[in-house]
C-alpha positions as CSV (number, residue, x, y, z in Angstrom):
1,M,-146.1,70.2,12.2
2,D,-148.6,69.8,14.3
3,N,-148.7,70.1,18.6
4,H,-147.9,66.7,18.8
5,T,-145.4,66.2,16.3
6,N,-143.8,69.8,18.5
7,L,-144.0,67.5,21.6
8,K,-142.1,64.7,20.6
9,A,-139.2,66.6,19.0
10,D,-139.1,68.4,22.3
11,K,-139.2,65.6,23.9
12,Y,-136.4,64.0,21.8
13,D,-134.3,66.7,22.0
14,A,-135.0,67.3,25.6
15,Y,-133.6,63.2,26.3
16,L,-130.8,63.6,23.8
17,S,-129.4,67.3,25.6
18,E,-130.0,65.6,29.3
19,W,-127.7,62.4,28.0
20,R,-125.2,64.9,26.7
21,E,-124.8,66.6,29.8
22,R,-124.1,63.2,31.5
23,E,-121.9,62.4,29.3
24,K,-119.8,65.3,29.9
25,E,-119.9,64.9,33.6
26,A,-118.4,61.1,33.3
27,L,-115.7,62.7,31.3
28,D,-115.1,64.7,34.0
29,L,-114.6,61.6,36.1
30,L,-112.6,60.2,33.9
31,V,-110.3,62.4,34.1
32,I,-109.7,62.9,37.9
33,V,-110.1,59.0,37.5
34,G,-106.6,59.4,34.9
35,E,-104.6,61.9,37.4
36,L,-105.3,60.0,40.4
37,R,-104.1,57.0,39.3
38,F,-100.9,58.0,37.4
39,D,-100.1,61.0,39.8
40,R,-100.7,59.1,43.2
41,S,-101.3,55.2,42.6
42,I,-105.2,55.6,43.5
43,E,-107.4,53.9,41.6
44,L,-110.7,54.5,41.1
45,V,-113.0,51.5,40.5
46,L,-117.1,51.1,39.8
47,F,-118.8,47.6,41.3
48,R,-115.3,45.9,40.8
49,K,-114.9,47.2,36.9
50,D,-112.2,49.1,35.5
51,I,-113.1,52.3,34.8
52,Y,-109.4,54.6,34.0
53,D,-109.7,53.8,30.2
54,A,-113.3,53.5,29.8
55,R,-115.7,55.5,27.3
56,P,-117.9,58.1,29.3
57,S,-121.1,55.9,27.9
58,E,-119.5,52.3,29.8
59,V,-119.2,54.5,33.0
60,L,-123.2,55.2,32.8
61,T,-123.7,52.2,32.1
62,D,-121.8,50.8,34.7
63,L,-123.2,52.9,37.2
64,R,-126.6,51.5,36.7
65,F,-125.6,48.2,37.9
66,S,-125.6,50.1,41.7
67,S,-129.3,48.5,41.2
68,H,-128.3,45.4,41.9
69,F,-127.8,46.3,45.3
70,A,-129.1,49.2,46.1
71,G,-132.9,48.7,44.1
72,E,-131.5,52.0,42.3
73,A,-129.4,53.4,40.0
74,L,-126.2,55.2,40.9
75,T,-126.1,58.9,39.4
76,I,-123.2,60.7,38.0
77,E,-123.0,63.2,39.6
78,T,-122.8,61.6,42.7
79,A,-120.0,59.7,41.5
80,L,-118.0,62.5,40.2
81,E,-118.7,64.8,44.1
82,L,-117.2,61.8,45.3
83,A,-114.4,61.1,42.9
84,K,-113.8,65.1,43.7
85,A,-114.2,64.6,47.2
86,I,-111.1,61.6,47.1
87,K,-108.9,63.8,44.9
88,G,-108.9,66.5,47.8
89,I,-107.4,64.2,50.1
90,E,-103.9,65.4,49.6
91,N,-102.7,62.7,51.8
92,L,-104.5,59.9,50.6
93,S,-101.8,56.2,50.1
94,P,-102.0,54.6,47.3
95,A,-105.5,52.8,47.5
96,I,-108.6,50.6,45.4
97,I,-111.3,52.6,46.0
98,D,-114.9,51.5,45.0
99,L,-117.4,54.8,43.9
100,G,-119.9,52.3,43.2
101,T,-119.7,50.8,46.9
102,L,-119.2,54.7,48.0
103,G,-121.9,56.1,46.8
104,I,-124.8,53.5,47.9
105,E,-123.4,54.5,51.5
106,W,-123.5,57.7,50.6
107,N,-127.0,57.3,49.7
108,K,-127.9,55.8,52.6
109,S,-126.7,57.9,55.2
110,D,-128.6,60.8,56.5
111,K,-126.2,63.2,55.4
112,S,-125.7,65.0,58.2
113,S,-122.2,66.0,57.1
114,D,-121.0,67.1,53.7
115,I,-119.4,64.6,50.7
116,S,-115.9,65.5,51.5
117,D,-116.1,64.3,55.1
118,F,-118.5,61.6,54.8
119,V,-115.5,60.6,52.2
120,R,-112.5,61.4,54.9
121,G,-114.7,59.2,57.8
122,K,-114.8,56.6,54.9
123,L,-111.3,56.1,54.0
124,G,-110.0,57.6,57.5
125,S,-107.4,54.4,58.2
126,N,-105.4,55.4,54.9
127,I,-105.3,59.1,55.3
128,G,-101.5,60.1,55.8
129,A,-100.5,56.3,56.6
130,N,-97.4,55.7,55.8
131,V,-97.2,53.0,52.8
132,A,-93.8,52.5,50.9
133,L,-94.5,49.5,48.0
134,K,-91.8,48.4,47.1
135,P,-92.2,47.1,43.4
136,K,-92.2,43.4,42.3
137,D,-90.3,41.9,39.0
138,I,-92.9,39.1,37.3
139,V,-91.7,36.8,34.9
140,L,-94.6,34.7,33.1
141,Y,-93.5,31.5,32.2
142,G,-95.5,30.4,29.5
143,F,-97.3,32.7,27.1
144,G,-100.4,30.6,26.2
145,R,-104.1,32.0,27.4
146,I,-103.3,32.5,30.3
147,G,-99.8,33.6,30.1
148,R,-101.4,36.4,27.7
149,L,-104.3,37.5,29.5
150,A,-101.9,37.8,32.2
151,A,-99.8,40.1,30.8
152,R,-103.0,42.2,29.6
153,R,-103.9,42.7,33.2
154,I,-100.6,43.5,34.9
155,I,-99.9,45.9,32.3
156,Q,-103.4,47.1,32.4
157,Q,-102.7,47.9,36.1
158,T,-99.2,48.9,36.2
159,G,-99.9,52.4,36.6
160,K,-96.7,54.4,38.3
161,G,-95.4,50.7,38.5
162,E,-95.1,50.7,42.3
163,Q,-97.1,46.9,42.5
164,L,-95.8,44.3,39.3
165,R,-93.6,44.8,37.2
166,L,-93.9,42.5,34.1
167,K,-90.1,42.2,33.0
168,A,-90.0,38.7,31.0
169,I,-92.0,36.7,29.3
170,V,-90.3,33.0,28.7
171,I,-91.6,31.1,25.4
172,R,-90.1,27.8,23.9
173,P,-88.6,28.2,20.8
174,Q,-90.6,27.7,17.8
175,M,-88.8,29.1,14.9
176,K,-85.2,30.1,13.8
177,D,-86.2,33.7,13.2
178,K,-86.7,35.8,16.9
179,K,-87.9,38.4,14.7
180,E,-91.0,36.3,13.4
181,E,-91.7,34.7,16.5
182,A,-91.8,37.8,18.3
183,T,-94.1,39.3,16.0
184,K,-96.6,36.3,16.1
185,R,-96.4,36.2,19.7
186,A,-97.2,39.9,19.7
187,A,-100.3,39.5,17.0
188,L,-102.0,37.1,19.6
189,L,-101.4,39.1,22.7
190,I,-103.1,42.3,20.3
191,S,-106.2,40.7,18.8
192,D,-107.5,37.9,20.8
193,S,-110.7,35.8,19.7
194,V,-112.2,35.5,22.6
195,H,-111.7,38.5,24.3
196,G,-110.8,41.2,22.0
197,E,-108.4,43.5,21.0
198,F,-105.5,44.6,23.6
199,R,-106.9,48.2,24.6
200,G,-103.0,49.6,24.1
201,T,-100.0,49.3,21.8
202,V,-97.4,46.4,21.4
203,E,-94.0,47.1,19.9
204,V,-91.6,44.5,18.4
205,A,-88.0,45.1,19.4
206,D,-85.5,44.8,16.5
207,D,-83.8,41.8,17.6
208,G,-87.2,39.7,18.7
209,N,-85.7,39.7,22.2
210,A,-88.4,42.2,23.5
211,L,-91.7,43.5,23.6
212,I,-92.8,46.9,24.6
213,I,-96.2,46.7,26.3
214,N,-97.4,50.5,26.8
215,G,-94.2,51.6,27.5
216,N,-93.4,48.5,29.7
217,H,-90.1,47.1,27.9
218,V,-90.4,43.2,28.5
219,A,-88.0,40.8,27.5
220,L,-88.8,37.4,25.7
221,I,-86.6,34.7,27.0
222,Y,-86.2,31.9,24.2
223,A,-85.5,28.8,26.3
224,K,-86.6,24.9,26.2
225,A,-85.8,24.5,30.0
226,P,-85.6,26.9,33.3
227,E,-82.1,25.8,33.8
228,E,-81.1,27.6,30.7
229,I,-81.8,31.0,32.4
230,D,-79.8,33.6,34.2
231,Y,-82.8,35.7,35.5
232,R,-80.2,38.5,36.8
233,E,-79.0,39.2,33.2
234,Y,-82.2,40.6,32.4
235,G,-82.1,43.5,35.6
236,I,-84.5,40.6,37.4
237,E,-83.7,40.2,41.1
238,D,-86.1,38.6,43.9
239,G,-88.8,38.1,41.3
240,I,-92.2,35.7,40.7
241,V,-92.3,33.3,38.7
242,I,-95.9,32.9,37.3
243,D,-95.6,29.0,35.7
244,N,-99.0,29.2,33.6
245,T,-97.9,26.0,31.6
246,G,-98.9,23.3,34.1
247,V,-96.1,21.0,32.7
248,W,-94.9,21.0,36.4
249,R,-97.3,19.9,39.4
250,D,-94.9,19.5,42.4
251,K,-92.9,21.1,44.5
252,A,-90.0,19.2,43.2
253,G,-90.6,19.8,39.5
254,L,-91.5,23.4,39.4
255,S,-88.4,24.3,42.0
256,C,-86.5,24.4,38.6
257,H,-87.9,27.9,38.5
258,L,-86.0,28.9,41.7
259,R,-83.0,30.4,39.1
260,P,-80.6,33.0,39.9
261,G,-83.2,36.2,40.2
262,I,-86.2,34.8,41.3
263,S,-87.6,33.9,45.2
264,K,-91.1,32.5,44.6
265,V,-92.7,30.5,42.2
266,I,-96.9,30.5,41.6
267,L,-98.1,27.9,39.5
268,T,-101.3,28.2,37.6
269,A,-103.3,25.0,38.3
270,P,-103.9,22.9,41.3
271,A,-101.1,21.0,42.8
272,K,-100.4,18.5,44.8
273,D,-98.1,18.8,47.3
274,I,-97.8,22.4,47.8
275,P,-100.1,24.9,49.3
276,N,-103.7,25.3,46.8
277,I,-104.3,29.3,47.7
278,V,-107.9,30.8,47.0
279,Y,-107.2,34.5,47.2
280,G,-109.9,35.9,49.7
281,V,-110.6,32.6,51.2
282,N,-107.5,31.4,52.8
283,H,-104.4,33.4,51.4
284,E,-103.5,34.6,55.0
285,S,-102.4,30.9,55.5
286,V,-99.5,31.4,53.1
287,D,-96.1,31.8,55.3
288,H,-94.0,35.0,53.3
289,D,-90.7,34.3,54.4
290,N,-90.9,30.1,53.8
291,D,-93.4,29.7,51.4
292,V,-92.0,30.0,48.1
293,I,-93.4,27.8,45.7
294,L,-97.3,27.7,45.8
295,S,-100.8,27.2,43.7
296,A,-103.6,29.3,42.7
297,A,-106.0,26.0,42.5
298,S,-107.9,25.9,39.5
299,C,-110.1,28.4,37.9
300,T,-113.0,25.7,39.5
301,T,-111.7,25.8,42.7
302,N,-111.4,30.1,42.1
303,A,-115.2,29.6,41.3
304,I,-117.1,27.6,43.4
305,V,-115.1,27.7,47.2
306,P,-115.9,31.2,47.6
307,V,-119.6,30.8,47.1
308,I,-119.7,26.7,48.9
309,K,-117.9,29.3,52.2
310,V,-120.8,31.6,52.0
311,I,-123.0,28.8,52.1
312,H,-121.3,26.7,54.7
313,D,-120.4,29.4,57.4
314,Q,-124.5,30.2,57.4
315,F,-126.1,27.6,57.3
316,G,-123.7,24.2,57.0
317,I,-123.4,22.0,54.2
318,E,-123.4,18.4,55.2
319,K,-123.1,16.9,51.3
320,G,-122.3,18.3,48.1
321,H,-122.5,17.1,44.6
322,I,-120.1,19.7,41.7
323,E,-121.2,19.9,38.0
324,T,-119.2,22.0,36.2
325,I,-120.5,22.7,32.5
326,H,-117.0,23.7,30.9
327,A,-116.1,25.6,28.0
328,Y,-113.7,23.2,26.4
329,T,-109.8,24.3,26.5
330,N,-106.2,23.3,24.4
331,D,-106.3,19.8,26.0
332,Q,-108.8,18.4,24.1
333,N,-108.9,17.7,20.3
334,L,-110.3,20.0,18.0
335,L,-111.6,16.8,15.6
336,D,-111.0,13.6,16.1
337,N,-108.3,12.1,16.9
338,F,-105.9,10.0,19.6
339,H,-105.7,11.3,23.1
340,K,-104.6,9.9,26.3
341,G,-107.6,10.7,28.4
342,P,-111.1,8.7,28.2
343,R,-113.7,10.6,25.6
344,R,-111.2,13.8,25.1
345,G,-109.9,12.5,21.7
346,R,-113.2,13.3,20.2
347,S,-113.7,16.8,18.4
348,A,-114.0,19.6,21.1
349,A,-116.3,21.9,18.7
350,Q,-119.2,19.5,18.1
351,N,-119.2,17.4,21.0
352,L,-121.0,17.4,24.4
353,V,-117.5,15.9,26.1
354,L,-118.2,13.6,29.9
355,T,-115.0,14.1,31.8
356,T,-113.7,14.2,35.5
357,T,-113.3,16.9,37.6
358,G,-110.5,17.8,40.7
359,A,-112.8,20.3,41.6
360,E,-114.4,18.0,44.8
361,A,-110.6,17.3,46.0
362,A,-109.8,20.9,45.1
363,I,-112.2,22.1,47.6
364,T,-110.7,20.4,50.5
365,K,-107.1,21.5,49.6
366,V,-108.7,24.7,50.3
367,L,-111.4,23.8,53.2
368,P,-110.0,21.0,55.1
369,H,-112.9,21.0,57.6
370,L,-115.4,19.6,54.1
371,A,-113.1,16.9,53.3
372,G,-115.3,13.9,52.5
373,K,-118.4,16.3,51.7
374,F,-118.5,16.9,47.9
375,T,-118.3,14.7,44.7
376,G,-118.0,16.4,41.6
377,N,-118.1,15.6,37.6
378,S,-117.9,17.7,34.6
379,V,-118.9,18.3,30.9
380,R,-117.0,19.7,28.6
381,V,-119.2,21.7,26.0
382,P,-118.4,23.3,22.6
383,T,-118.0,27.2,23.8
384,P,-114.1,28.7,23.8
385,N,-114.8,30.9,27.2
386,V,-117.1,31.1,30.1
387,S,-118.2,27.3,32.1
388,L,-121.0,27.1,34.9
389,A,-121.0,25.7,38.0
390,I,-123.6,24.1,39.6
391,L,-123.7,23.1,43.2
392,N,-126.3,21.1,44.8
393,L,-126.4,21.7,48.3
394,T,-127.5,19.5,51.6
395,V,-127.6,22.1,54.4
396,S,-127.9,21.8,58.0
397,K,-131.0,24.0,58.7
398,A,-134.2,24.7,56.7
399,V,-133.5,28.1,54.0
400,T,-135.6,29.8,51.9
401,M,-134.7,31.1,48.4
402,E,-134.3,35.0,49.8
403,E,-132.2,34.1,52.6
404,I,-129.4,32.0,50.2
405,N,-130.2,34.6,48.1
406,E,-129.8,37.0,50.5
407,A,-126.4,35.7,52.3
408,V,-124.6,35.6,48.8
409,R,-125.6,39.6,47.9
410,N,-124.1,40.1,51.5
411,A,-120.7,38.4,51.0
412,S,-120.2,39.8,47.2
413,Y,-121.2,43.6,48.3
414,F,-120.8,44.3,51.9
415,G,-118.2,41.1,53.3
416,G,-114.8,40.0,52.2
417,F,-116.1,38.7,48.6
418,A,-116.4,41.5,47.0
419,E,-113.0,40.7,44.2
420,Q,-114.4,37.2,44.0
421,I,-118.4,37.1,43.8
422,Q,-120.2,39.3,41.6
423,F,-123.8,39.0,42.1
424,S,-126.4,39.1,39.4
425,T,-130.1,39.8,39.8
426,D,-130.6,39.7,35.5
427,T,-133.1,37.4,34.2
428,E,-131.6,37.5,30.9
429,Y,-127.7,36.4,31.7
430,V,-126.0,33.6,29.4
431,S,-122.4,32.7,29.0
432,S,-121.6,35.5,27.0
433,N,-122.2,38.1,29.5
434,A,-119.8,36.4,31.7
435,V,-116.6,37.1,29.4
436,G,-114.4,39.2,30.6
437,T,-115.7,39.9,34.3
438,T,-113.0,40.0,36.8
439,T,-114.7,38.0,39.8
440,T,-113.8,34.2,39.9
441,S,-118.1,33.3,39.5
442,V,-121.0,35.4,39.0
443,F,-123.6,34.6,41.0
444,D,-126.9,33.8,39.2
445,A,-129.8,35.1,41.7
446,P,-133.3,34.0,39.6
447,S,-132.1,30.3,39.7
448,T,-131.3,29.8,43.2
449,I,-133.6,26.1,43.4
450,V,-134.6,24.8,47.3
451,S,-136.6,22.0,48.0
452,K,-139.8,22.6,50.2
453,D,-137.9,21.2,53.2
454,G,-135.6,23.9,52.5
455,K,-132.8,21.6,53.3
456,S,-131.7,21.0,49.6
457,I,-130.4,23.8,47.8
458,T,-129.2,23.6,43.8
459,L,-127.1,26.7,43.1
460,Y,-125.6,28.3,39.9
461,A,-122.4,30.2,39.1
462,W,-121.0,31.2,35.7
463,Y,-117.2,32.0,35.4
464,D,-114.9,33.1,32.8
465,N,-112.8,29.9,33.3
466,E,-110.0,32.3,31.1
467,Y,-110.0,36.1,32.3
468,G,-111.6,36.0,35.4
469,Y,-109.4,33.1,36.7
470,T,-106.5,35.2,35.4
471,C,-107.1,38.3,37.1
472,Q,-108.0,36.0,40.4
473,V,-103.9,34.9,39.7
474,I,-102.8,38.5,39.4
475,R,-104.3,39.5,43.0
476,F,-102.6,36.1,44.5
477,A,-99.7,37.2,42.7
478,K,-99.3,40.8,44.7
479,H,-100.2,39.2,48.3
480,V,-97.4,37.0,47.4
481,A,-95.0,40.2,47.1
482,Q,-96.7,42.4,49.3
483,V,-98.0,44.9,47.5
484,R,-101.4,45.0,47.9
485,R,-102.7,48.4,48.6
486,F,-105.8,49.8,51.1
487,A,-108.8,48.5,49.6
488,F,-112.2,50.1,49.6
489,Y,-115.3,48.4,48.6
């Protein structure tokens, strides 16, 4: 073997050895993440991404995401030291803490103090805080696309069970044999053609009246109408119903869910005469004592309103047009067949279908001061998930592409939209990249267009119209239930 070959072999071994050491450190980090999550209700995430059940290599990949914010990747060594410092704070109250944000701020600091003192300084308001969270029972009314994803999300975030507890799922019976129907329902929860396998265990009770999901006993309630149910029979008191059927869209209709054991109702669709809430934008307007029926608005509304608010607050919006390139939904036909709506009778898997959207009206329900400034339309496309919002906006003062992108970047990282907006500088980003994102939208910075006079701008925001929206619904449910923990993003 010549010297050149030896050098190549040495280089290979060196890279592999370094990678193994970093994976070991990532594994050490995950051990701390698990201990904090289950023993102390402290959840550590990386740039809004859940990591408690991630593989070490996934953690290392997530760390590289910090280059979108800071220009360089956060190291596993820094992340591990931060996690150890957090673990060392014995009287830290329940919280969700972004190690990515903490790490970037540590790297930008003058490092005049040691890392433990730095962490204590950043989390000081939550050290020794007397936080007593009262768990809230959740009922999913309906078990379709959003219902099953909501079940996944709630179960994945159960931890010690101090926030939301999934107690029951209401389904309209389709089969005579309950066990057989429950088994089929469980199969759809376990395996999803878009979102993959559920990372957990699902067991079906012998009588078909319950699913045991990661140790959570979830009653299956077979009912043709809400009026048939007394939720107290299932051990539910002061619970929240999340209606994901869309059958009822107004206060009168949704009031049918206010049955014994239920105190509040959340609709996963836009509503007519009840508050439409986009968590992160207008959730503080909720009157916890008097608002018992609420809407989490639509997936599109949740995707675009945070971005629109950022732009309007910074530059002022005079008018705009919203075009959504939307994945097809269950409302469309798989093959050409009768449909009462225009064009929707044509095969969803074969056609681009021009249709309407209520996005422009929904914007004004959340941001009333923008009433009358928007138009909107939608095109349904032959993909099963992930949509794209195109925002054509006229702003009040001349701006540059850099100013627009920096405003959104700051809002997604430094501002109040850490959970709603993901900022992407990836020039290879396509729709499938957004599958499974927990934010309501992914802002595609390289695609931003600004006219020569700086007054007309075009923005692109991808959104997982299923899972991203569902994550937003669960955030809103936590707010309604008043079980939101201290958050450091």
